[in-house]
RONU-728779 format. One record per residue (C-alpha): residue number from 1; residue in three letters; x, y, z. Coordinates in Angstrom, 2 decimals, decimal comma. Layout:
<pts>
+-----+------+---------+---------+---------+
! seq ! type !      xx !      yy !      zz !
+-----+------+---------+---------+---------+
! NUM !  Ala !       X !       Y !       Z !
...
+-----+------+---------+---------+---------+
</pts>
This chain:
<pts>
+-----+------+---------+---------+---------+
! seq ! type !      xx !      yy !      zz !
+-----+------+---------+---------+---------+
!   1 !  Met !   52,76 !  104,52 !   31,77 !
!   2 !  Thr !   56,23 !  103,73 !   30,44 !
!   3 !  Ala !   57,40 !  106,07 !   27,68 !
!   4 !  Pro !   58,22 !  104,46 !   24,30 !
!   5 !  Asn !   61,77 !  103,57 !   23,44 !
!   6 !  Pro !   63,53 !  105,78 !   20,88 !
!   7 !  Ala !   63,82 !  102,78 !   18,56 !
!   8 !  Glu !   60,13 !  101,94 !   18,87 !
!   9 !  Thr !   58,97 !  104,24 !   16,10 !
!  10 !  Asn !   59,95 !  104,16 !   12,46 !
!  11 !  Gly !   58,77 !  107,56 !   11,38 !
!  12 !  Pro !   55,86 !  109,71 !   12,53 !
!  13 !  Gly !   53,47 !  107,38 !   14,34 !
!  14 !  Ala !   54,69 !  104,31 !   12,44 !
!  15 !  Pro !   55,58 !  101,45 !   14,82 !
!  16 !  Asn !   58,52 !   99,21 !   14,10 !
!  17 !  Glu !   57,92 !   95,53 !   13,66 !
!  18 !  Gly !   59,50 !   93,06 !   16,05 !
!  19 !  Gly !   59,61 !   92,13 !   19,72 !
!  20 !  Pro !   59,21 !   94,05 !   22,97 !
!  21 !  Ala !   60,61 !   97,51 !   23,43 !
!  22 !  Arg !   63,32 !   98,16 !   25,95 !
!  23 !  Asp !   62,37 !  100,21 !   28,98 !
!  24 !  Pro !   64,26 !  103,52 !   28,90 !
!  25 !  Gly !   64,38 !  103,31 !   32,69 !
!  26 !  Asp !   66,59 !  100,21 !   32,45 !
!  27 !  Arg !   70,01 !  101,75 !   32,80 !
!  28 !  Pro !   73,27 !  100,09 !   33,81 !
!  29 !  Ala !   73,97 !  100,13 !   37,52 !
!  30 !  Gly !   76,58 !  102,47 !   38,83 !
!  31 !  Gly !   75,24 !  105,91 !   38,17 !
!  32 !  Asp !   73,18 !  108,10 !   35,90 !
!  33 !  Pro !   75,50 !  110,52 !   34,13 !
!  34 !  Leu !   74,03 !  113,60 !   32,49 !
!  35 !  Thr !   75,06 !  112,73 !   28,95 !
!  36 !  Thr !   73,39 !  109,31 !   29,13 !
!  37 !  Arg !   70,17 !  110,81 !   30,47 !
!  38 !  Leu !   70,10 !  113,41 !   27,71 !
!  39 !  Ile !   70,71 !  110,89 !   24,91 !
!  40 !  His !   68,24 !  108,32 !   26,28 !
!  41 !  His !   65,65 !  110,71 !   27,70 !
!  42 !  Pro !   62,26 !  108,96 !   28,04 !
!  43 !  Tyr !   60,02 !  111,82 !   26,89 !
!  44 !  Arg !   58,32 !  111,44 !   23,51 !
!  45 !  Ala !   56,05 !  114,12 !   22,09 !
!  46 !  Pro !   52,44 !  113,01 !   21,64 !
!  47 !  Glu !   51,25 !  111,84 !   18,26 !
!  48 !  Gly !   48,59 !  113,61 !   16,25 !
!  49 !  Phe !   50,38 !  116,86 !   15,38 !
!  50 !  Gly !   49,17 !  118,09 !   11,99 !
!  51 !  Ala !   50,56 !  120,96 !    9,93 !
!  52 !  Val !   50,83 !  122,11 !    6,33 !
!  53 !  Pro !   54,63 !  121,74 !    6,02 !
!  54 !  Val !   56,14 !  118,28 !    5,72 !
!  55 !  Ala !   58,19 !  117,37 !    8,80 !
!  56 !  Val !   61,96 !  117,46 !    8,36 !
!  57 !  His !   63,62 !  114,19 !    9,36 !
!  58 !  Lys !   67,40 !  114,31 !    9,68 !
!  59 !  Ala !   69,22 !  111,04 !   10,21 !
!  60 !  Ser !   72,14 !  108,98 !    9,15 !
!  61 !  Thr !   71,43 !  106,17 !   11,62 !
!  62 !  Val !   67,93 !  104,69 !   11,59 !
!  63 !  Leu !   66,96 !  102,74 !   14,74 !
!  64 !  Phe !   65,39 !   99,29 !   14,59 !
!  65 !  Arg !   63,26 !   97,71 !   17,29 !
!  66 !  Asp !   65,30 !   94,52 !   17,31 !
!  67 !  Val !   67,80 !   92,49 !   15,29 !
!  68 !  Ala !   65,06 !   90,67 !   13,40 !
!  69 !  Ala !   63,73 !   93,99 !   12,13 !
!  70 !  Leu !   67,23 !   95,09 !   11,15 !
!  71 !  Arg !   67,80 !   91,94 !    9,13 !
!  72 !  Ser !   64,41 !   91,78 !    7,47 !
!  73 !  Arg !   64,08 !   95,32 !    6,20 !
!  74 !  Glu !   65,18 !   96,17 !    2,61 !
!  75 !  Trp !   66,51 !   99,47 !    1,32 !
!  76 !  Cys !   65,25 !   99,10 !   -2,26 !
!  77 !  His !   61,54 !   99,68 !   -1,56 !
!  78 !  Lys !   59,67 !  102,39 !    0,33 !
!  79 !  Asn !   58,23 !   99,97 !    2,88 !
!  80 !  Gly !   60,58 !  100,93 !    5,70 !
!  81 !  Tyr !   63,74 !  102,79 !    6,63 !
!  82 !  Thr !   67,24 !  101,34 !    6,81 !
!  83 !  Tyr !   69,76 !  104,20 !    6,64 !
!  84 !  Gly !   69,48 !  107,93 !    6,11 !
!  85 !  Leu !   71,17 !  107,74 !    2,72 !
!  86 !  His !   68,42 !  105,43 !    1,45 !
!  87 !  Gly !   65,52 !  107,60 !    2,49 !
!  88 !  Thr !   63,60 !  109,29 !    5,28 !
!  89 !  Pro !   59,93 !  110,30 !    5,49 !
!  90 !  Thr !   61,00 !  113,71 !    4,14 !
!  91 !  Thr !   62,88 !  112,46 !    1,08 !
!  92 !  Phe !   60,26 !  109,79 !    0,33 !
!  93 !  Thr !   57,61 !  112,52 !    0,31 !
!  94 !  Leu !   59,52 !  114,69 !   -2,17 !
!  95 !  Glu !   60,22 !  111,68 !   -4,40 !
!  96 !  Glu !   56,53 !  110,81 !   -4,51 !
!  97 !  Arg !   55,51 !  114,38 !   -5,28 !
!  98 !  Ile !   58,06 !  114,73 !   -8,09 !
!  99 !  Ala !   56,86 !  111,41 !   -9,52 !
! 100 !  Ser !   53,30 !  112,78 !   -9,53 !
! 101 !  Leu !   54,47 !  116,05 !  -11,09 !
! 102 !  Glu !   56,22 !  114,19 !  -13,91 !
! 103 !  Gly !   53,47 !  111,62 !  -14,39 !
! 104 !  Gly !   55,82 !  108,78 !  -13,39 !
! 105 !  Arg !   55,81 !  106,10 !  -10,71 !
! 106 !  His !   59,30 !  106,18 !   -9,20 !
! 107 !  Thr !   61,70 !  109,05 !   -8,47 !
! 108 !  Leu !   65,25 !  109,21 !   -7,14 !
! 109 !  Leu !   66,90 !  112,35 !   -5,79 !
! 110 !  Ala !   70,47 !  113,39 !   -6,59 !
! 111 !  Pro !   72,71 !  116,20 !   -5,28 !
! 112 !  Ser !   72,38 !  118,23 !   -8,51 !
! 113 !  Gly !   70,98 !  118,07 !  -12,01 !
! 114 !  Leu !   74,37 !  117,06 !  -13,37 !
! 115 !  Ala !   74,62 !  114,35 !  -10,71 !
! 116 !  Ala !   71,25 !  113,05 !  -11,94 !
! 117 !  Ile !   72,61 !  112,96 !  -15,52 !
! 118 !  Ala !   75,70 !  111,09 !  -14,32 !
! 119 !  Leu !   73,53 !  108,62 !  -12,39 !
! 120 !  Val !   71,56 !  107,68 !  -15,50 !
! 121 !  Asn !   74,72 !  107,24 !  -17,55 !
! 122 !  Ala !   76,48 !  105,19 !  -14,87 !
! 123 !  Ala !   73,49 !  102,92 !  -14,31 !
! 124 !  Leu !   72,68 !  102,18 !  -17,94 !
! 125 !  Leu !   76,02 !  102,25 !  -19,79 !
! 126 !  Ala !   79,08 !   99,98 !  -19,73 !
! 127 !  Ser !   82,35 !   99,72 !  -21,60 !
! 128 !  Gly !   81,69 !   99,07 !  -25,29 !
! 129 !  Asp !   78,30 !  100,81 !  -25,25 !
! 130 !  Glu !   77,41 !  103,94 !  -27,19 !
! 131 !  Leu !   75,54 !  107,05 !  -26,07 !
! 132 !  Leu !   73,76 !  109,45 !  -28,42 !
! 133 !  Leu !   73,41 !  113,14 !  -27,56 !
! 134 !  Pro !   71,59 !  115,98 !  -29,33 !
! 135 !  Ala !   73,99 !  118,39 !  -31,02 !
! 136 !  Asn !   72,67 !  121,21 !  -28,80 !
! 137 !  Val !   73,01 !  119,25 !  -25,56 !
! 138 !  Tyr !   73,69 !  120,87 !  -22,17 !
! 139 !  Gly !   77,42 !  121,62 !  -22,11 !
! 140 !  Pro !   78,42 !  119,71 !  -18,93 !
! 141 !  Ser !   76,60 !  116,62 !  -20,23 !
! 142 !  Arg !   78,67 !  116,84 !  -23,42 !
! 143 !  Glu !   81,86 !  117,18 !  -21,37 !
! 144 !  Leu !   80,93 !  114,20 !  -19,19 !
! 145 !  Ala !   80,66 !  112,10 !  -22,36 !
! 146 !  Arg !   83,92 !  113,46 !  -23,80 !
! 147 !  His !   85,97 !  112,78 !  -20,68 !
! 148 !  Glu !   84,75 !  110,36 !  -17,99 !
! 149 !  Leu !   82,53 !  108,20 !  -20,21 !
! 150 !  Ala !   85,16 !  108,05 !  -22,95 !
! 151 !  Ala !   87,79 !  107,02 !  -20,38 !
! 152 !  Trp !   85,49 !  104,18 !  -19,31 !
! 153 !  Gly !   85,22 !  102,89 !  -22,88 !
! 154 !  Ile !   81,80 !  104,37 !  -23,62 !
! 155 !  Ala !   81,52 !  106,01 !  -27,04 !
! 156 !  His !   79,25 !  108,90 !  -27,93 !
! 157 !  Arg !   77,95 !  110,55 !  -31,07 !
! 158 !  Phe !   75,67 !  113,48 !  -31,84 !
! 159 !  Tyr !   72,44 !  113,72 !  -33,82 !
! 160 !  Asp !   70,34 !  116,58 !  -35,16 !
! 161 !  Pro !   67,46 !  116,94 !  -32,66 !
! 162 !  Leu !   65,22 !  118,63 !  -35,24 !
! 163 !  Asp !   65,47 !  115,63 !  -37,57 !
! 164 !  Ala !   64,14 !  112,29 !  -36,33 !
! 165 !  Ala !   65,73 !  110,63 !  -39,35 !
! 166 !  Ser !   69,12 !  111,85 !  -38,11 !
! 167 !  Leu !   68,55 !  110,02 !  -34,84 !
! 168 !  Ala !   67,36 !  106,87 !  -36,60 !
! 169 !  Ala !   70,47 !  106,87 !  -38,79 !
! 170 !  Ala !   72,76 !  107,42 !  -35,80 !
! 171 !  Ile !   71,48 !  104,48 !  -33,73 !
! 172 !  Gly !   73,83 !  101,54 !  -34,13 !
! 173 !  Pro !   74,20 !   98,04 !  -32,67 !
! 174 !  Gln !   76,06 !   99,36 !  -29,61 !
! 175 !  Thr !   73,69 !  102,24 !  -28,88 !
! 176 !  Arg !   72,16 !  101,77 !  -25,43 !
! 177 !  Leu !   71,00 !  105,22 !  -24,40 !
! 178 !  Val !   69,72 !  108,37 !  -26,13 !
! 179 !  Trp !   69,49 !  111,72 !  -24,40 !
! 180 !  Leu !   66,70 !  114,10 !  -25,46 !
! 181 !  Glu !   66,57 !  117,76 !  -24,46 !
! 182 !  Val !   63,90 !  120,45 !  -24,82 !
! 183 !  Pro !   64,62 !  123,05 !  -25,81 !
! 184 !  Gly !   68,22 !  122,93 !  -26,95 !
! 185 !  Ser !   70,64 !  124,42 !  -24,47 !
! 186 !  Ile !   71,14 !  128,16 !  -25,14 !
! 187 !  Thr !   69,96 !  128,08 !  -28,79 !
! 188 !  Met !   66,45 !  126,96 !  -27,76 !
! 189 !  Glu !   65,54 !  124,61 !  -30,65 !
! 190 !  Phe !   62,40 !  122,61 !  -29,80 !
! 191 !  Pro !   62,42 !  119,06 !  -31,25 !
! 192 !  Asp !   59,57 !  116,70 !  -32,09 !
! 193 !  Leu !   59,82 !  114,75 !  -28,84 !
! 194 !  Arg !   57,15 !  112,23 !  -29,75 !
! 195 !  Ser !   58,94 !  111,26 !  -32,97 !
! 196 !  Leu !   62,35 !  111,05 !  -31,30 !
! 197 !  Ala !   60,98 !  108,88 !  -28,49 !
! 198 !  Ala !   59,24 !  106,66 !  -31,04 !
! 199 !  Val !   62,53 !  106,11 !  -32,90 !
! 200 !  Cys !   64,17 !  104,99 !  -29,66 !
! 201 !  Arg !   61,28 !  102,71 !  -28,75 !
! 202 !  Asp !   61,18 !  101,12 !  -32,21 !
! 203 !  Arg !   64,93 !  100,42 !  -32,04 !
! 204 !  Gly !   64,81 !   99,08 !  -28,46 !
! 205 !  Val !   66,98 !  101,87 !  -27,06 !
! 206 !  Thr !   66,30 !  103,59 !  -23,74 !
! 207 !  Ser !   65,42 !  107,29 !  -24,03 !
! 208 !  Val !   66,00 !  109,83 !  -21,27 !
! 209 !  Leu !   64,73 !  113,40 !  -21,40 !
! 210 !  Asp !   66,26 !  116,42 !  -19,71 !
! 211 !  Asn !   62,95 !  117,97 !  -18,65 !
! 212 !  Thr !   64,35 !  120,82 !  -16,58 !
! 213 !  Trp !   62,83 !  123,45 !  -18,89 !
! 214 !  Gly !   59,40 !  121,78 !  -18,90 !
! 215 !  Ala !   59,52 !  121,19 !  -15,12 !
! 216 !  Gly !   56,56 !  118,81 !  -15,30 !
! 217 !  Val !   54,35 !  121,81 !  -16,11 !
! 218 !  Ala !   54,70 !  122,54 !  -19,83 !
! 219 !  Phe !   53,96 !  118,97 !  -20,98 !
! 220 !  Ala !   53,66 !  115,40 !  -19,70 !
! 221 !  Pro !   56,93 !  113,64 !  -20,67 !
! 222 !  Phe !   55,79 !  110,04 !  -20,33 !
! 223 !  Glu !   52,73 !  110,67 !  -22,49 !
! 224 !  Leu !   55,21 !  111,44 !  -25,28 !
! 225 !  Gly !   56,88 !  108,06 !  -24,92 !
! 226 !  Val !   60,16 !  108,74 !  -23,08 !
! 227 !  Asp !   61,50 !  106,10 !  -20,68 !
! 228 !  Ile !   63,13 !  108,41 !  -18,12 !
! 229 !  Ser !   62,59 !  112,05 !  -17,22 !
! 230 !  Met !   65,37 !  113,92 !  -15,45 !
! 231 !  Gln !   65,14 !  117,36 !  -13,89 !
! 232 !  Ala !   67,47 !  119,81 !  -12,23 !
! 233 !  Leu !   65,28 !  120,60 !   -9,23 !
! 234 !  Thr !   67,74 !  123,45 !   -8,75 !
! 235 !  Lys !   65,60 !  125,35 !  -11,24 !
! 236 !  Tyr !   61,80 !  125,73 !  -11,18 !
! 237 !  Pro !   60,84 !  123,20 !   -8,46 !
! 238 !  Ser !   63,16 !  125,04 !   -6,06 !
! 239 !  Gly !   62,69 !  128,53 !   -7,49 !
! 240 !  Gly !   64,88 !  130,26 !   -4,95 !
! 241 !  Ala !   68,34 !  130,11 !   -6,56 !
! 242 !  Asp !   69,56 !  128,78 !   -3,22 !
! 243 !  Leu !   70,08 !  125,02 !   -3,56 !
! 244 !  Leu !   71,24 !  122,21 !   -5,84 !
! 245 !  Met !   69,27 !  119,02 !   -6,48 !
! 246 !  Gly !   68,27 !  116,68 !   -9,29 !
! 247 !  Ser !   65,68 !  113,99 !   -9,89 !
! 248 !  Val !   65,34 !  110,90 !  -12,07 !
! 249 !  Thr !   61,81 !  109,62 !  -12,69 !
! 250 !  Thr !   60,55 !  106,49 !  -14,42 !
! 251 !  Arg !   57,40 !  104,45 !  -14,86 !
! 252 !  Asp !   59,15 !  101,11 !  -15,33 !
! 253 !  Glu !   59,90 !   99,14 !  -12,14 !
! 254 !  Ser !   62,86 !   97,17 !  -13,51 !
! 255 !  Leu !   64,45 !  100,32 !  -14,94 !
! 256 !  His !   63,93 !  102,09 !  -11,63 !
! 257 !  Gln !   65,61 !   99,26 !   -9,71 !
! 258 !  Arg !   68,67 !   99,45 !  -12,00 !
! 259 !  Leu !   68,90 !  103,16 !  -11,34 !
! 260 !  Lys !   68,29 !  102,72 !   -7,62 !
! 261 !  Ala !   71,02 !  100,09 !   -7,26 !
! 262 !  Thr !   73,57 !  102,43 !   -8,83 !
! 263 !  His !   72,19 !  105,32 !   -6,78 !
! 264 !  Met !   72,88 !  103,30 !   -3,62 !
! 265 !  Arg !   76,36 !  102,17 !   -4,67 !
! 266 !  Leu !   77,38 !  105,72 !   -5,57 !
! 267 !  Gly !   76,10 !  107,00 !   -2,24 !
! 268 !  Leu !   74,05 !  109,82 !   -3,72 !
! 269 !  Gly !   72,32 !  111,70 !   -0,92 !
! 270 !  Val !   70,57 !  115,05 !   -0,48 !
! 271 !  Gly !   70,28 !  117,26 !    2,60 !
! 272 !  Ala !   67,04 !  117,27 !    4,56 !
! 273 !  Asn !   66,86 !  121,05 !    4,68 !
! 274 !  Asp !   67,23 !  121,28 !    0,90 !
! 275 !  Val !   64,46 !  118,71 !    0,52 !
! 276 !  Glu !   62,29 !  120,79 !    2,83 !
! 277 !  Ala !   62,92 !  123,88 !    0,70 !
! 278 !  Val !   61,86 !  122,10 !   -2,51 !
! 279 !  Leu !   58,75 !  120,69 !   -0,82 !
! 280 !  Arg !   57,82 !  124,18 !    0,34 !
! 281 !  Ser !   58,29 !  125,60 !   -3,16 !
! 282 !  Leu !   56,37 !  122,92 !   -5,05 !
! 283 !  Ser !   53,01 !  124,33 !   -3,98 !
! 284 !  Thr !   53,71 !  127,52 !   -5,94 !
! 285 !  Leu !   55,45 !  125,89 !   -8,91 !
! 286 !  Ala !   52,58 !  126,28 !  -11,39 !
! 287 !  Leu !   51,99 !  129,92 !  -10,38 !
! 288 !  Arg !   55,66 !  130,84 !  -10,64 !
! 289 !  Tyr !   56,10 !  129,01 !  -13,93 !
! 290 !  Ala !   53,14 !  130,92 !  -15,42 !
! 291 !  Ala !   54,56 !  134,24 !  -14,20 !
! 292 !  His !   58,02 !  133,53 !  -15,64 !
! 293 !  Asp !   56,40 !  132,41 !  -18,90 !
! 294 !  Ala !   54,21 !  135,50 !  -19,33 !
! 295 !  Ala !   57,01 !  137,94 !  -18,54 !
! 296 !  Ala !   59,49 !  136,20 !  -20,84 !
! 297 !  Arg !   57,09 !  136,25 !  -23,76 !
! 298 !  Arg !   56,52 !  139,99 !  -23,32 !
! 299 !  Leu !   60,22 !  140,75 !  -23,06 !
! 300 !  Ala !   61,04 !  138,49 !  -26,02 !
! 301 !  Ala !   58,35 !  140,22 !  -28,11 !
! 302 !  Trp !   59,90 !  143,60 !  -27,22 !
! 303 !  Trp !   63,30 !  142,37 !  -28,37 !
! 304 !  Gln !   61,76 !  141,37 !  -31,72 !
! 305 !  Thr !   61,05 !  145,05 !  -32,38 !
! 306 !  Arg !   64,64 !  146,17 !  -31,80 !
! 307 !  Pro !   66,83 !  147,02 !  -34,82 !
! 308 !  Glu !   69,94 !  145,84 !  -32,95 !
! 309 !  Val !   68,66 !  142,25 !  -33,00 !
! 310 !  Arg !   68,96 !  139,71 !  -35,77 !
! 311 !  Arg !   66,84 !  136,98 !  -34,15 !
! 312 !  Val !   64,99 !  136,07 !  -30,94 !
! 313 !  Leu !   65,10 !  132,39 !  -30,00 !
! 314 !  His !   62,06 !  131,45 !  -27,91 !
! 315 !  Pro !   60,07 !  128,25 !  -28,57 !
! 316 !  Ala !   56,72 !  130,03 !  -28,20 !
! 317 !  Leu !   57,58 !  132,63 !  -30,86 !
! 318 !  Asp !   56,65 !  131,94 !  -34,45 !
! 319 !  Gly !   59,82 !  131,51 !  -36,49 !
! 320 !  Ser !   61,94 !  130,16 !  -33,65 !
! 321 !  Pro !   63,42 !  126,72 !  -34,53 !
! 322 !  Gly !   60,91 !  124,00 !  -33,71 !
! 323 !  His !   58,09 !  126,40 !  -32,84 !
! 324 !  Ala !   55,53 !  124,11 !  -34,49 !
! 325 !  His !   56,69 !  121,22 !  -32,30 !
! 326 !  Trp !   56,36 !  123,41 !  -29,20 !
! 327 !  Ala !   52,83 !  124,41 !  -30,21 !
! 328 !  Ala !   51,85 !  120,77 !  -30,73 !
! 329 !  Thr !   53,39 !  119,62 !  -27,46 !
! 330 !  Cys !   53,22 !  122,31 !  -24,79 !
! 331 !  Ser !   50,67 !  124,27 !  -22,83 !
! 332 !  Ala !   53,28 !  126,73 !  -21,52 !
! 333 !  Ala !   56,87 !  127,89 !  -21,90 !
! 334 !  Ala !   59,56 !  128,66 !  -19,37 !
! 335 !  Gly !   61,06 !  132,09 !  -18,69 !
! 336 !  Leu !   64,10 !  131,49 !  -20,88 !
! 337 !  Phe !   65,06 !  132,83 !  -24,30 !
! 338 !  Ser !   68,09 !  133,99 !  -26,29 !
! 339 !  Val !   68,73 !  137,08 !  -28,38 !
! 340 !  Val !   71,11 !  137,02 !  -31,36 !
! 341 !  Phe !   72,50 !  140,49 !  -32,07 !
! 342 !  Asp !   73,14 !  141,80 !  -35,53 !
! 343 !  Pro !   76,74 !  141,02 !  -36,61 !
! 344 !  Arg !   77,52 !  144,75 !  -36,80 !
! 345 !  His !   77,62 !  144,63 !  -32,98 !
! 346 !  Pro !   80,84 !  142,78 !  -32,07 !
! 347 !  Pro !   81,00 !  140,49 !  -29,02 !
! 348 !  Ala !   82,92 !  143,05 !  -26,97 !
! 349 !  Arg !   80,09 !  145,58 !  -27,38 !
! 350 !  Val !   77,48 !  142,96 !  -26,53 !
! 351 !  Asp !   79,46 !  142,16 !  -23,38 !
! 352 !  Ala !   79,34 !  145,88 !  -22,56 !
! 353 !  Phe !   75,56 !  145,79 !  -23,01 !
! 354 !  Val !   75,30 !  142,96 !  -20,47 !
! 355 !  Asp !   77,57 !  144,85 !  -18,07 !
! 356 !  Ala !   75,30 !  147,88 !  -18,36 !
! 357 !  Leu !   72,18 !  145,99 !  -17,23 !
! 358 !  Arg !   71,04 !  147,01 !  -13,75 !
! 359 !  Leu !   68,27 !  144,55 !  -12,92 !
! 360 !  Phe !   69,70 !  141,47 !  -14,64 !
! 361 !  Gly !   72,32 !  139,59 !  -12,69 !
! 362 !  Ile !   75,24 !  138,08 !  -14,60 !
! 363 !  Gly !   75,33 !  134,44 !  -13,61 !
! 364 !  Tyr !   74,60 !  130,88 !  -14,66 !
! 365 !  Ser !   71,46 !  128,89 !  -13,94 !
! 366 !  Trp !   67,90 !  130,20 !  -14,18 !
! 367 !  Ala !   64,36 !  129,98 !  -12,73 !
! 368 !  Gly !   65,09 !  132,03 !   -9,64 !
! 369 !  Pro !   63,40 !  135,30 !   -8,61 !
! 370 !  Met !   66,13 !  137,50 !  -10,15 !
! 371 !  Ser !   66,46 !  137,88 !  -13,89 !
! 372 !  Leu !   69,81 !  136,87 !  -15,39 !
! 373 !  Ala !   71,72 !  137,55 !  -18,60 !
! 374 !  Val !   74,75 !  135,65 !  -19,92 !
! 375 !  Pro !   76,56 !  136,19 !  -23,26 !
! 376 !  Tyr !   77,70 !  133,04 !  -25,08 !
! 377 !  Asp !   80,10 !  132,35 !  -27,93 !
! 378 !  Ile !   78,16 !  129,53 !  -29,58 !
! 379 !  Ala !   80,80 !  128,91 !  -32,25 !
! 380 !  Ala !   83,40 !  128,31 !  -29,54 !
! 381 !  Leu !   81,05 !  125,96 !  -27,67 !
! 382 !  Arg !   79,90 !  123,88 !  -30,64 !
! 383 !  Gly !   82,17 !  124,75 !  -33,54 !
! 384 !  Glu !   81,28 !  126,79 !  -36,57 !
! 385 !  Ala !   78,40 !  124,44 !  -37,35 !
! 386 !  Gly !   76,67 !  125,81 !  -34,26 !
! 387 !  Ser !   77,15 !  129,47 !  -35,12 !
! 388 !  Val !   74,00 !  131,58 !  -34,97 !
! 389 !  Gly !   75,41 !  134,46 !  -37,01 !
! 390 !  Gly !   76,03 !  136,96 !  -34,25 !
! 391 !  Ala !   76,75 !  137,44 !  -30,56 !
! 392 !  Leu !   74,14 !  135,74 !  -28,39 !
! 393 !  Val !   72,78 !  136,63 !  -24,96 !
! 394 !  Arg !   70,59 !  134,22 !  -23,01 !
! 395 !  Phe !   68,01 !  135,81 !  -20,74 !
! 396 !  Ser !   66,40 !  134,13 !  -17,77 !
! 397 !  Val !   63,38 !  136,20 !  -16,79 !
! 398 !  Gly !   62,70 !  136,31 !  -13,07 !
! 399 !  Leu !   59,79 !  137,73 !  -11,12 !
! 400 !  Glu !   60,46 !  141,45 !  -11,43 !
! 401 !  Ala !   57,90 !  143,74 !  -13,10 !
! 402 !  Val !   58,35 !  143,18 !  -16,82 !
! 403 !  Glu !   58,04 !  146,91 !  -17,53 !
! 404 !  Asp !   61,13 !  147,46 !  -15,40 !
! 405 !  Leu !   63,02 !  144,73 !  -17,27 !
! 406 !  Ile !   62,13 !  146,28 !  -20,63 !
! 407 !  Ala !   63,29 !  149,69 !  -19,45 !
! 408 !  Asp !   66,53 !  148,18 !  -18,16 !
! 409 !  Cys !   67,27 !  146,51 !  -21,49 !
! 410 !  Gly !   66,50 !  149,77 !  -23,28 !
! 411 !  Gln !   68,92 !  151,83 !  -21,22 !
! 412 !  Ala !   71,66 !  149,20 !  -21,51 !
! 413 !  Leu !   71,46 !  149,22 !  -25,31 !
! 414 !  Thr !   73,26 !  152,55 !  -25,30 !
! 415 !  Ala !   76,40 !  150,52 !  -24,50 !
! 416 !  Leu !   76,26 !  149,08 !  -28,02 !
+-----+------+---------+---------+---------+
</pts>
């Protein structure tokens, strides 16, 4: 029996369309050099191999059976493969699983969460348009609007995320896109997502939610009325603090095709091994999220008892800004909260407290196995209007024993 040609399959067990396959034994006359034999070796492993992990397909070039197949296949739908940048069985599988996680229909992958934010902005905004951002928006998203988008003639303004009327008043005739974020970056305010999304829908403006904190676990974003849900898969879906990736998910086909066209033109690709790592982690996402959530609530409750602290900002705690909206929206909370120290403890002493921590790493990001702590100067980031009245430390609670984390915070407080 003649072995199949390398171009005869289009993925695991999926035959290419088209005419007859070439015989791998048909080689040019004049010799059989080693390199040619190794590249065009006739052996193909038998079909029918089944395993729990998703197979990792690495390719830039995708082979077609014949020219007719090459010319007939499209890159914009998942009905075949055209080029590695536009999808492989591995990336298609992760996209479909993220879409299911978010409750959407279509997902695109990007090299990072910030790249996913940039993709949405680039696809849906043009010169003369206006973008609205919550006042507590993720810092790099704010800077993208202040610099690149402004240079391209795209204006931006801010609204109060805890006041739907503020958003309604801010939407103008040139407003094309509104970013929503839960909770607010660093200061952890939880808005009324349903009301904000309804304002956008009533005014005919596209809404996009940064759902990295919710991770598809805490609530169902599309049930609240948003048009697009974006995640930094770097965080909870990955869970290992070892890769960068983002996703953009929609339910609307026409909106997805606009995003996908820009995604293609920008050449946004992700590595197959990183995709494999996220796929492997997704099966434990709900378990890890619950563990981070439970530990963070215990540690945050301990901080509420400390005399050094003015306020603990955690959406699941009564008294935290927007707590009622969290309670009405969510079934869980992430492992993230902030502590505002009493003003009698100056920022330099709070920095010393962070330096004295032994189990908390000092570093950006969150949702990995190691707990992290980062001090922030909110007034410097957002102006005096964003001041919280004292030095602030954001904690990302990892997977260590919470008793050990409490003891670590207690010993480090001597640095105050």
